[in-house]
PDB file of N, CA, C and O in Angstrom:
ATOM      1  N   UNK A   1      85.971 101.174 104.343  1.00  0.00           N
ATOM      2  CA  UNK A   1      86.208 100.411 103.131  1.00  0.00           C
ATOM      3  C   UNK A   1      85.916  98.932 103.355  1.00  0.00           C
ATOM      4  O   UNK A   1      85.440  98.257 102.442  1.00  0.00           O
ATOM      5  N   UNK A   2      86.189  98.414 104.548  1.00  0.00           N
ATOM      6  CA  UNK A   2      85.921  97.001 104.806  1.00  0.00           C
ATOM      7  C   UNK A   2      84.455  96.668 104.593  1.00  0.00           C
ATOM      8  O   UNK A   2      84.126  95.570 104.145  1.00  0.00           O
ATOM      9  N   UNK A   3      83.567  97.613 104.914  1.00  0.00           N
ATOM     10  CA  UNK A   3      82.141  97.400 104.696  1.00  0.00           C
ATOM     11  C   UNK A   3      81.820  97.230 103.220  1.00  0.00           C
ATOM     12  O   UNK A   3      80.974  96.413 102.856  1.00  0.00           O
ATOM     13  N   UNK A   4      82.488  97.993 102.373  1.00  0.00           N
ATOM     14  CA  UNK A   4      82.265  97.899 100.930  1.00  0.00           C
ATOM     15  C   UNK A   4      82.756  96.556 100.407  1.00  0.00           C
ATOM     16  O   UNK A   4      82.110  95.953  99.550  1.00  0.00           O
ATOM     17  N   UNK A   5      83.889  96.080 100.913  1.00  0.00           N
ATOM     18  CA  UNK A   5      84.417  94.784 100.485  1.00  0.00           C
ATOM     19  C   UNK A   5      83.478  93.664 100.916  1.00  0.00           C
ATOM     20  O   UNK A   5      83.222  92.733 100.153  1.00  0.00           O
ATOM     21  N   UNK A   6      82.971  93.755 102.132  1.00  0.00           N
ATOM     22  CA  UNK A   6      82.040  92.752 102.646  1.00  0.00           C
ATOM     23  C   UNK A   6      80.753  92.740 101.833  1.00  0.00           C
ATOM     24  O   UNK A   6      80.221  91.677 101.517  1.00  0.00           O
ATOM     25  N   UNK A   7      80.259  93.918 101.500  1.00  0.00           N
ATOM     26  CA  UNK A   7      79.030  94.015 100.696  1.00  0.00           C
ATOM     27  C   UNK A   7      79.229  93.387  99.318  1.00  0.00           C
ATOM     28  O   UNK A   7      78.347  92.686  98.821  1.00  0.00           O
ATOM     29  N   UNK A   8      80.380  93.634  98.704  1.00  0.00           N
ATOM     30  CA  UNK A   8      80.679  93.037  97.403  1.00  0.00           C
ATOM     31  C   UNK A   8      80.649  91.522  97.494  1.00  0.00           C
ATOM     32  O   UNK A   8      80.133  90.840  96.609  1.00  0.00           O
ATOM     33  N   UNK A   9      81.212  91.008  98.580  1.00  0.00           N
ATOM     34  CA  UNK A   9      81.280  89.561  98.772  1.00  0.00           C
ATOM     35  C   UNK A   9      79.881  88.982  98.998  1.00  0.00           C
ATOM     36  O   UNK A   9      79.527  87.966  98.400  1.00  0.00           O
ATOM     37  N   UNK A  10      79.091  89.621  99.852  1.00  0.00           N
ATOM     38  CA  UNK A  10      77.765  89.104 100.193  1.00  0.00           C
ATOM     39  C   UNK A  10      76.773  89.210  99.042  1.00  0.00           C
ATOM     40  O   UNK A  10      75.944  88.321  98.852  1.00  0.00           O
ATOM     41  N   UNK A  11      76.855  90.299  98.269  1.00  0.00           N
ATOM     42  CA  UNK A  11      75.873  90.562  97.215  1.00  0.00           C
ATOM     43  C   UNK A  11      76.390  90.243  95.817  1.00  0.00           C
ATOM     44  O   UNK A  11      75.692  90.479  94.831  1.00  0.00           O
ATOM     45  N   UNK A  12      77.610  89.709  95.724  1.00  0.00           N
ATOM     46  CA  UNK A  12      78.208  89.416  94.421  1.00  0.00           C
ATOM     47  C   UNK A  12      78.240  90.681  93.555  1.00  0.00           C
ATOM     48  O   UNK A  12      77.993  90.635  92.350  1.00  0.00           O
ATOM     49  N   UNK A  13      78.549  91.805  94.200  1.00  0.00           N
ATOM     50  CA  UNK A  13      78.493  93.119  93.571  1.00  0.00           C
ATOM     51  C   UNK A  13      79.886  93.535  93.082  1.00  0.00           C
ATOM     52  O   UNK A  13      80.837  93.534  93.863  1.00  0.00           O
ATOM     53  N   UNK A  14      80.012  93.889  91.805  1.00  0.00           N
ATOM     54  CA  UNK A  14      81.309  94.347  91.297  1.00  0.00           C
ATOM     55  C   UNK A  14      81.716  95.681  91.929  1.00  0.00           C
ATOM     56  O   UNK A  14      80.879  96.552  92.168  1.00  0.00           O
ATOM     57  N   UNK A  15      83.002  95.819  92.191  1.00  0.00           N
ATOM     58  CA  UNK A  15      83.572  97.063  92.701  1.00  0.00           C
ATOM     59  C   UNK A  15      84.576  97.610  91.707  1.00  0.00           C
ATOM     60  O   UNK A  15      85.230  96.861  90.981  1.00  0.00           O
ATOM     61  N   UNK A  16      84.686  98.919  91.686  1.00  0.00           N
ATOM     62  CA  UNK A  16      85.763  99.579  90.960  1.00  0.00           C
ATOM     63  C   UNK A  16      86.803  99.937  92.018  1.00  0.00           C
ATOM     64  O   UNK A  16      86.517 100.689  92.949  1.00  0.00           O
ATOM     65  N   UNK A  17      88.003  99.398  91.871  1.00  0.00           N
ATOM     66  CA  UNK A  17      89.032  99.534  92.896  1.00  0.00           C
ATOM     67  C   UNK A  17      90.262 100.214  92.314  1.00  0.00           C
ATOM     68  O   UNK A  17      90.690  99.903  91.203  1.00  0.00           O
ATOM     69  N   UNK A  18      90.819 101.139  93.070  1.00  0.00           N
ATOM     70  CA  UNK A  18      92.097 101.751  92.716  1.00  0.00           C
ATOM     71  C   UNK A  18      93.100 101.268  93.758  1.00  0.00           C
ATOM     72  O   UNK A  18      92.870 101.389  94.961  1.00  0.00           O
ATOM     73  N   UNK A  19      94.205 100.722  93.283  1.00  0.00           N
ATOM     74  CA  UNK A  19      95.185 100.163  94.219  1.00  0.00           C
ATOM     75  C   UNK A  19      96.605 100.411  93.733  1.00  0.00           C
ATOM     76  O   UNK A  19      96.842 100.759  92.576  1.00  0.00           O
ATOM     77  N   UNK A  20      97.528 100.221  94.647  1.00  0.00           N
ATOM     78  CA  UNK A  20      98.945 100.381  94.369  1.00  0.00           C
ATOM     79  C   UNK A  20      99.536  99.003  94.095  1.00  0.00           C
ATOM     80  O   UNK A  20      99.479  98.118  94.948  1.00  0.00           O
ATOM     81  N   UNK A  21     100.103  98.822  92.903  1.00  0.00           N
ATOM     82  CA  UNK A  21     100.645  97.518  92.518  1.00  0.00           C
ATOM     83  C   UNK A  21     101.985  97.256  93.196  1.00  0.00           C
ATOM     84  O   UNK A  21     102.547  98.131  93.856  1.00  0.00           O
ATOM     85  N   UNK A  22     102.489  96.029  93.019  1.00  0.00           N
ATOM     86  CA  UNK A  22     103.802  95.664  93.573  1.00  0.00           C
ATOM     87  C   UNK A  22     104.912  96.549  93.013  1.00  0.00           C
ATOM     88  O   UNK A  22     105.944  96.749  93.655  1.00  0.00           O
ATOM     89  N   UNK A  23     104.688  97.078  91.808  1.00  0.00           N
ATOM     90  CA  UNK A  23     105.682  97.936  91.159  1.00  0.00           C
ATOM     91  C   UNK A  23     105.488  99.409  91.528  1.00  0.00           C
ATOM     92  O   UNK A  23     106.073 100.294  90.903  1.00  0.00           O
ATOM     93  N   UNK A  24     104.660  99.663  92.552  1.00  0.00           N
ATOM     94  CA  UNK A  24     104.351 101.030  92.993  1.00  0.00           C
ATOM     95  C   UNK A  24     103.648 101.849  91.916  1.00  0.00           C
ATOM     96  O   UNK A  24     103.825 103.065  91.841  1.00  0.00           O
ATOM     97  N   UNK A  25     102.860 101.191  91.095  1.00  0.00           N
ATOM     98  CA  UNK A  25     102.075 101.874  90.072  1.00  0.00           C
ATOM     99  C   UNK A  25     100.611 101.848  90.486  1.00  0.00           C
ATOM    100  O   UNK A  25     100.127 100.862  91.042  1.00  0.00           O
ATOM    101  N   UNK A  26      99.918 102.940  90.207  1.00  0.00           N
ATOM    102  CA  UNK A  26      98.492 102.993  90.517  1.00  0.00           C
ATOM    103  C   UNK A  26      97.737 102.298  89.397  1.00  0.00           C
ATOM    104  O   UNK A  26      97.974 102.555  88.217  1.00  0.00           O
ATOM    105  N   UNK A  27      96.825 101.415  89.784  1.00  0.00           N
ATOM    106  CA  UNK A  27      96.063 100.628  88.822  1.00  0.00           C
ATOM    107  C   UNK A  27      94.590 100.664  89.203  1.00  0.00           C
ATOM    108  O   UNK A  27      94.238 100.803  90.375  1.00  0.00           O
ATOM    109  N   UNK A  28      93.745 100.538  88.203  1.00  0.00           N
ATOM    110  CA  UNK A  28      92.301 100.515  88.430  1.00  0.00           C
ATOM    111  C   UNK A  28      91.759  99.193  87.904  1.00  0.00           C
ATOM    112  O   UNK A  28      92.064  98.790  86.782  1.00  0.00           O
ATOM    113  N   UNK A  29      90.954  98.522  88.721  1.00  0.00           N
ATOM    114  CA  UNK A  29      90.381  97.228  88.340  1.00  0.00           C
ATOM    115  C   UNK A  29      88.923  97.163  88.740  1.00  0.00           C
ATOM    116  O   UNK A  29      88.476  97.852  89.656  1.00  0.00           O
ATOM    117  N   UNK A  30      88.196  96.324  88.036  1.00  0.00           N
ATOM    118  CA  UNK A  30      86.837  95.975  88.432  1.00  0.00           C
ATOM    119  C   UNK A  30      86.901  94.547  88.931  1.00  0.00           C
ATOM    120  O   UNK A  30      87.451  93.670  88.265  1.00  0.00           O
ATOM    121  N   UNK A  31      86.332  94.312  90.117  1.00  0.00           N
ATOM    122  CA  UNK A  31      86.448  92.992  90.720  1.00  0.00           C
ATOM    123  C   UNK A  31      85.256  92.688  91.605  1.00  0.00           C
ATOM    124  O   UNK A  31      84.522  93.582  92.025  1.00  0.00           O
ATOM    125  N   UNK A  32      85.082  91.399  91.879  1.00  0.00           N
ATOM    126  CA  UNK A  32      84.083  90.935  92.829  1.00  0.00           C
ATOM    127  C   UNK A  32      84.839  90.227  93.941  1.00  0.00           C
ATOM    128  O   UNK A  32      85.575  89.272  93.692  1.00  0.00           O
ATOM    129  N   UNK A  33      84.657  90.694  95.154  1.00  0.00           N
ATOM    130  CA  UNK A  33      85.376  90.144  96.300  1.00  0.00           C
ATOM    131  C   UNK A  33      84.835  88.757  96.628  1.00  0.00           C
ATOM    132  O   UNK A  33      83.623  88.556  96.718  1.00  0.00           O
ATOM    133  N   UNK A  34      85.740  87.812  96.802  1.00  0.00           N
ATOM    134  CA  UNK A  34      85.369  86.432  97.149  1.00  0.00           C
ATOM    135  C   UNK A  34      85.733  86.090  98.586  1.00  0.00           C
ATOM    136  O   UNK A  34      85.169  85.163  99.168  1.00  0.00           O
ATOM    137  N   UNK A  35      86.684  86.842  99.166  1.00  0.00           N
ATOM    138  CA  UNK A  35      87.058  86.573 100.543  1.00  0.00           C
ATOM    139  C   UNK A  35      88.127  87.533 101.025  1.00  0.00           C
ATOM    140  O   UNK A  35      88.866  88.119 100.233  1.00  0.00           O
ATOM    141  N   UNK A  36      88.195  87.681 102.338  1.00  0.00           N
ATOM    142  CA  UNK A  36      89.228  88.498 102.970  1.00  0.00           C
ATOM    143  C   UNK A  36      89.782  87.679 104.125  1.00  0.00           C
ATOM    144  O   UNK A  36      89.035  87.197 104.976  1.00  0.00           O
ATOM    145  N   UNK A  37      91.104  87.529 104.144  1.00  0.00           N
ATOM    146  CA  UNK A  37      91.752  86.794 105.228  1.00  0.00           C
ATOM    147  C   UNK A  37      92.989  87.573 105.638  1.00  0.00           C
ATOM    148  O   UNK A  37      93.959  87.673 104.887  1.00  0.00           O
ATOM    149  N   UNK A  38      92.937  88.123 106.842  1.00  0.00           N
ATOM    150  CA  UNK A  38      94.051  88.944 107.298  1.00  0.00           C
ATOM    151  C   UNK A  38      94.210  90.156 106.403  1.00  0.00           C
ATOM    152  O   UNK A  38      93.288  90.961 106.273  1.00  0.00           O
ATOM    153  N   UNK A  39      95.369  90.291 105.788  1.00  0.00           N
ATOM    154  CA  UNK A  39      95.665  91.419 104.909  1.00  0.00           C
ATOM    155  C   UNK A  39      95.462  91.078 103.433  1.00  0.00           C
ATOM    156  O   UNK A  39      95.729  91.910 102.565  1.00  0.00           O
ATOM    157  N   UNK A  40      94.998  89.878 103.143  1.00  0.00           N
ATOM    158  CA  UNK A  40      94.802  89.454 101.758  1.00  0.00           C
ATOM    159  C   UNK A  40      93.338  89.540 101.354  1.00  0.00           C
ATOM    160  O   UNK A  40      92.447  89.100 102.080  1.00  0.00           O
ATOM    161  N   UNK A  41      93.112  90.117 100.179  1.00  0.00           N
ATOM    162  CA  UNK A  41      91.772  90.214  99.607  1.00  0.00           C
ATOM    163  C   UNK A  41      91.760  89.327  98.370  1.00  0.00           C
ATOM    164  O   UNK A  41      92.534  89.540  97.437  1.00  0.00           O
ATOM    165  N   UNK A  42      90.884  88.336  98.368  1.00  0.00           N
ATOM    166  CA  UNK A  42      90.751  87.417  97.240  1.00  0.00           C
ATOM    167  C   UNK A  42      89.562  87.877  96.408  1.00  0.00           C
ATOM    168  O   UNK A  42      88.447  87.999  96.915  1.00  0.00           O
ATOM    169  N   UNK A  43      89.812  88.131  95.125  1.00  0.00           N
ATOM    170  CA  UNK A  43      88.764  88.692  94.279  1.00  0.00           C
ATOM    171  C   UNK A  43      88.853  88.128  92.872  1.00  0.00           C
ATOM    172  O   UNK A  43      89.926  87.759  92.393  1.00  0.00           O
ATOM    173  N   UNK A  44      87.687  88.070  92.218  1.00  0.00           N
ATOM    174  CA  UNK A  44      87.653  87.718  90.803  1.00  0.00           C
ATOM    175  C   UNK A  44      87.828  89.015  90.032  1.00  0.00           C
ATOM    176  O   UNK A  44      86.976  89.901  90.093  1.00  0.00           O
ATOM    177  N   UNK A  45      88.933  89.124  89.307  1.00  0.00           N
ATOM    178  CA  UNK A  45      89.248  90.326  88.535  1.00  0.00           C
ATOM    179  C   UNK A  45      88.520  90.251  87.194  1.00  0.00           C
ATOM    180  O   UNK A  45      88.722  89.312  86.425  1.00  0.00           O
ATOM    181  N   UNK A  46      87.679  91.238  86.921  1.00  0.00           N
ATOM    182  CA  UNK A  46      86.906  91.248  85.685  1.00  0.00           C
ATOM    183  C   UNK A  46      87.752  91.657  84.484  1.00  0.00           C
ATOM    184  O   UNK A  46      87.344  91.428  83.346  1.00  0.00           O
ATOM    185  N   UNK A  47      88.916  92.254  84.708  1.00  0.00           N
ATOM    186  CA  UNK A  47      89.826  92.593  83.615  1.00  0.00           C
ATOM    187  C   UNK A  47      90.593  91.357  83.158  1.00  0.00           C
ATOM    188  O   UNK A  47      90.693  91.095  81.959  1.00  0.00           O
ATOM    189  N   UNK A  48      91.129  90.603  84.097  1.00  0.00           N
ATOM    190  CA  UNK A  48      91.932  89.417  83.787  1.00  0.00           C
ATOM    191  C   UNK A  48      91.097  88.142  83.682  1.00  0.00           C
ATOM    192  O   UNK A  48      91.585  87.113  83.215  1.00  0.00           O
ATOM    193  N   UNK A  49      89.840  88.215  84.116  1.00  0.00           N
ATOM    194  CA  UNK A  49      88.937  87.053  84.120  1.00  0.00           C
ATOM    195  C   UNK A  49      89.503  85.870  84.893  1.00  0.00           C
ATOM    196  O   UNK A  49      89.422  84.724  84.454  1.00  0.00           O
ATOM    197  N   UNK A  50      90.084  86.176  86.067  1.00  0.00           N
ATOM    198  CA  UNK A  50      90.560  85.107  86.936  1.00  0.00           C
ATOM    199  C   UNK A  50      90.703  85.627  88.357  1.00  0.00           C
ATOM    200  O   UNK A  50      90.680  86.831  88.609  1.00  0.00           O
ATOM    201  N   UNK A  51      90.852  84.680  89.275  1.00  0.00           N
ATOM    202  CA  UNK A  51      91.029  85.028  90.680  1.00  0.00           C
ATOM    203  C   UNK A  51      92.390  85.681  90.879  1.00  0.00           C
ATOM    204  O   UNK A  51      93.391  85.263  90.298  1.00  0.00           O
ATOM    205  N   UNK A  52      92.402  86.713  91.711  1.00  0.00           N
ATOM    206  CA  UNK A  52      93.641  87.420  92.036  1.00  0.00           C
ATOM    207  C   UNK A  52      93.665  87.696  93.533  1.00  0.00           C
ATOM    208  O   UNK A  52      92.621  87.708  94.185  1.00  0.00           O
ATOM    209  N   UNK A  53      94.851  87.916  94.071  1.00  0.00           N
ATOM    210  CA  UNK A  53      95.012  88.276  95.477  1.00  0.00           C
ATOM    211  C   UNK A  53      95.580  89.688  95.541  1.00  0.00           C
ATOM    212  O   UNK A  53      96.570  90.006  94.884  1.00  0.00           O
ATOM    213  N   UNK A  54      94.938  90.523  96.341  1.00  0.00           N
ATOM    214  CA  UNK A  54      95.346  91.912  96.515  1.00  0.00           C
ATOM    215  C   UNK A  54      95.646  92.142  97.991  1.00  0.00           C
ATOM    216  O   UNK A  54      95.004  91.543  98.854  1.00  0.00           O
ATOM    217  N   UNK A  55      96.598  92.990  98.284  1.00  0.00           N
ATOM    218  CA  UNK A  55      96.914  93.368  99.662  1.00  0.00           C
ATOM    219  C   UNK A  55      95.959  94.483 100.085  1.00  0.00           C
ATOM    220  O   UNK A  55      95.839  95.506  99.411  1.00  0.00           O
ATOM    221  N   UNK A  56      95.290  94.269 101.204  1.00  0.00           N
ATOM    222  CA  UNK A  56      94.316  95.237 101.699  1.00  0.00           C
ATOM    223  C   UNK A  56      94.941  96.621 101.860  1.00  0.00           C
ATOM    224  O   UNK A  56      94.319  97.630 101.530  1.00  0.00           O
ATOM    225  N   UNK A  57      96.162  96.665 102.364  1.00  0.00           N
ATOM    226  CA  UNK A  57      96.826  97.954 102.597  1.00  0.00           C
ATOM    227  C   UNK A  57      97.120  98.711 101.305  1.00  0.00           C
ATOM    228  O   UNK A  57      97.350  99.920 101.340  1.00  0.00           O
ATOM    229  N   UNK A  58      97.117  98.012 100.154  1.00  0.00           N
ATOM    230  CA  UNK A  58      97.397  98.666  98.875  1.00  0.00           C
ATOM    231  C   UNK A  58      96.135  99.120  98.147  1.00  0.00           C
ATOM    232  O   UNK A  58      96.223  99.762  97.101  1.00  0.00           O
ATOM    233  N   UNK A  59      94.972  98.795  98.687  1.00  0.00           N
ATOM    234  CA  UNK A  59      93.723  99.259  98.079  1.00  0.00           C
ATOM    235  C   UNK A  59      93.492 100.687  98.551  1.00  0.00           C
ATOM    236  O   UNK A  59      93.281 100.938  99.737  1.00  0.00           O
ATOM    237  N   UNK A  60      93.534 101.620  97.602  1.00  0.00           N
ATOM    238  CA  UNK A  60      93.419 103.041  97.927  1.00  0.00           C
ATOM    239  C   UNK A  60      91.968 103.493  97.992  1.00  0.00           C
ATOM    240  O   UNK A  60      91.622 104.347  98.807  1.00  0.00           O
ATOM    241  N   UNK A  61      91.109 102.924  97.134  1.00  0.00           N
ATOM    242  CA  UNK A  61      89.686 103.258  97.163  1.00  0.00           C
ATOM    243  C   UNK A  61      88.888 102.131  96.528  1.00  0.00           C
ATOM    244  O   UNK A  61      89.390 101.364  95.707  1.00  0.00           O
ATOM    245  N   UNK A  62      87.629 102.061  96.935  1.00  0.00           N
ATOM    246  CA  UNK A  62      86.717 101.056  96.379  1.00  0.00           C
ATOM    247  C   UNK A  62      85.319 101.647  96.367  1.00  0.00           C
ATOM    248  O   UNK A  62      84.883 102.263  97.340  1.00  0.00           O
ATOM    249  N   UNK A  63      84.622 101.453  95.252  1.00  0.00           N
ATOM    250  CA  UNK A  63      83.241 101.923  95.153  1.00  0.00           C
ATOM    251  C   UNK A  63      82.467 100.965  94.267  1.00  0.00           C
ATOM    252  O   UNK A  63      83.058 100.238  93.469  1.00  0.00           O
ATOM    253  N   UNK A  64      81.146 100.959  94.404  1.00  0.00           N
ATOM    254  CA  UNK A  64      80.357 100.083  93.531  1.00  0.00           C
ATOM    255  C   UNK A  64      80.591 100.454  92.070  1.00  0.00           C
ATOM    256  O   UNK A  64      80.659 101.634  91.725  1.00  0.00           O
ATOM    257  N   UNK A  65      80.713  99.454  91.227  1.00  0.00           N
ATOM    258  CA  UNK A  65      80.897  99.677  89.794  1.00  0.00           C
ATOM    259  C   UNK A  65      79.591 100.171  89.207  1.00  0.00           C
ATOM    260  O   UNK A  65      78.527  99.620  89.489  1.00  0.00           O
ATOM    261  N   UNK A  66      79.673 101.210  88.391  1.00  0.00           N
ATOM    262  CA  UNK A  66      78.475 101.741  87.738  1.00  0.00           C
ATOM    263  C   UNK A  66      78.147 100.869  86.534  1.00  0.00           C
ATOM    264  O   UNK A  66      79.013 100.611  85.699  1.00  0.00           O
ATOM    265  N   UNK A  67      76.890 100.410  86.440  1.00  0.00           N
ATOM    266  CA  UNK A  67      76.523  99.618  85.256  1.00  0.00           C
ATOM    267  C   UNK A  67      76.576 100.485  84.001  1.00  0.00           C
ATOM    268  O   UNK A  67      76.284 101.680  84.041  1.00  0.00           O
ATOM    269  N   UNK A  68      76.952  99.864  82.894  1.00  0.00           N
ATOM    270  CA  UNK A  68      77.007 100.595  81.628  1.00  0.00           C
ATOM    271  C   UNK A  68      75.591 100.883  81.155  1.00  0.00           C
ATOM    272  O   UNK A  68      74.688 100.058  81.298  1.00  0.00           O
ATOM    273  N   UNK A  69      75.417 102.073  80.589  1.00  0.00           N
ATOM    274  CA  UNK A  69      74.108 102.448  80.059  1.00  0.00           C
ATOM    275  C   UNK A  69      73.904 101.819  78.692  1.00  0.00           C
ATOM    276  O   UNK A  69      74.810 101.786  77.859  1.00  0.00           O
ATOM    277  N   UNK A  70      72.716 101.330  78.483  1.00  0.00           N
ATOM    278  CA  UNK A  70      72.350 100.787  77.179  1.00  0.00           C
ATOM    279  C   UNK A  70      71.368 101.759  76.560  1.00  0.00           C
ATOM    280  O   UNK A  70      70.341 102.085  77.156  1.00  0.00           O
ATOM    281  N   UNK A  71      71.697 102.235  75.327  1.00  0.00           N
ATOM    282  CA  UNK A  71      70.785 103.199  74.705  1.00  0.00           C
ATOM    283  C   UNK A  71      70.067 102.621  73.529  1.00  0.00           C
ATOM    284  O   UNK A  71      69.264 103.307  72.898  1.00  0.00           O
TER     285      UNK A  71
END
């Protein structure tokens, strides 16, 4: 997973992330990773349109975000 976070940061690539919130709720977000320091992941959250900090240990999965199809 660290490779995926690094790739997002280097390529400015959005990720779809599933993580466990502070309230022990599963949440899904789209984000672009801006940095990783220790156990903290700094990312621009595309849902909230602002920088957020996520705990690495609470990220359950991460994959490249699929672009929306235009018909």
